N, C-alpha and C positions, 0 to 999 in steps of 0.2 A: 360198841366200846371204842373209844379213841384215846390215844395218848398224845398229850400236848405239853408245851412249855407253860409253866405257871407265870403269869404276868405280874409285874411288881405290885399293881393295885390289888391283887388277890392275896396279899400276905396274911390277912386275918383268917381267911378260909384255909390257907396252907397251914397256918399255926394250929388251927383246930384239928386238922387231920393228923399232923405230926404229934400233937399231944395225945390224941386218941391212940396212935400207934404205940407211944411210950407207955401209956396206961395199960393197954391190952397185951402187949408183948415186950415187957421190959428187958427180958433176957436177950433179945435180938439186937440191942443197941448198946453203944458205948456211952451215950448220954443218958441222963436221968430225967424223969418227969419233973422232979423238983427243980432241977437246974433250968430246964427249958421253960417251965412255967414262969420262972422269975425273970426271964429275958424281957427287956423293954421293947416297946413297939419299934423303936429305931433299929434294934438289933435284928428283928424279923424282917424289916424293910430292907436292911443292908444285905441280908441273905439272898433276897430276890434279885439283887443287882450286882452281886460280887463278880468281878471280871474272871473269866476262865472257869466259871461254874454255871451249871444249869439245874433247875428243879423241874421235874416232869411229874405230871399227874395223869392217872387213868380215870376216865370219866364214862359213866354209864347212865344214860337218861338224866343227865344233869347232876348226878351224885358223884362225888369223888370217892373212888374205891381203892386207890393205890397211889403210891408216890415213890420217887427215887431221885437221887441227886447224882451229878457227875462233876468231878473237879479235875482239871487238867494238871494242876501243880500240887505236890512235887512230881507226881506221875499220874497219868489218867486212871481215875479210880471211881467206882460206884460207891455210894454211901447212902445211908438212911432208907434203904429199900423196905417197903412194907405193902402188903395187900390186905384189905379188910377181910375178916373171916367170911362174910357173906358173899365175897367175890372170888374166893379161892377155888382152884380146880377148874377155872374157865379160861385160862390162858392170859389172865391179866398180868401176872408176873413176867411171863415170857415177852409180852408186848412191851412192858416197861423196859426190860433189859435190851430188847432189840432197838427201841428208840434211843436209849442211852448210848448203845454202841454206834448207832447211825450218827448221833450228834458228835460223839468223840471222834469218829472217823472223819467227819466233815471239818473238824478242827485240826486235822492232821495227825491224830493219834494212830499208832500202829498196833497197840494192844490196850486192853482194859483189865483192871484188877479190882478186887473187892476182898473184904474180910467177912467171914461167917462164923458164928458160934457153932461148933461142931455138934453140939447137943440138939441143934435145930435141924433135924434130919430132913424135913420137908423142904427147907430152904436150901440145904446142900444139894438135894436132888434137883430142885429147880435150876440152880446155877450150873449143875452138870448138864442138864438138858439144853441150857443156853450156850454150851460150849466152854464153860469155865473148867479148869483143871487145877488141882493143888499146885501151889508154887511156893516151895520151901517148907520148912517144918512148922507145925502148929506152935502157937504161943499162948501163954496165960493172958487173960484179960487185964487191962490196965486198971479198970474200976473194980473188978472182982476177979482176983487171980485163981479162984476155983473154977472159973469158966475158961474153956479153951477155944481159941479162935484160929482159923485156918485162912491163910491168904490163898486166893484162887485167881487165875488169870486166863484170858483168852486172847488170841490174836484177832486183829480187825483187818479183814481183807477189803481192798478197795473195789 
């Protein structure tokens, strides 16, 4: 398994994996399948080249089995993290997070944060194993206030 940057020309493949993630695990995301499915090709292409942002993919035998994004502004933050069910429990999530941290560190970031749905216990445990700790009080979700999200952060050592 390797983790690498998604190249701009791979936007359609990235779109397919992102939509699969939203279809299979909608509670894990702030976005919806309906909204993301409606995005124009230009919007997907722009995501691949947005300054200060990177999209990473985990690849096993040519298959994409996980994804994560990192944005530097307004503060370094992980977003859109997902691992396909068939690849869970094999270190894919940790590998994605470590590559995300390495990229952010190389851009000069000293810490990295993320938001997690507290009902997603396996995701919370993954983030804790990767060195993230709760940072502030939990908040209701913006799309669905019945869901509670926790900000977590970890320092990045050089």
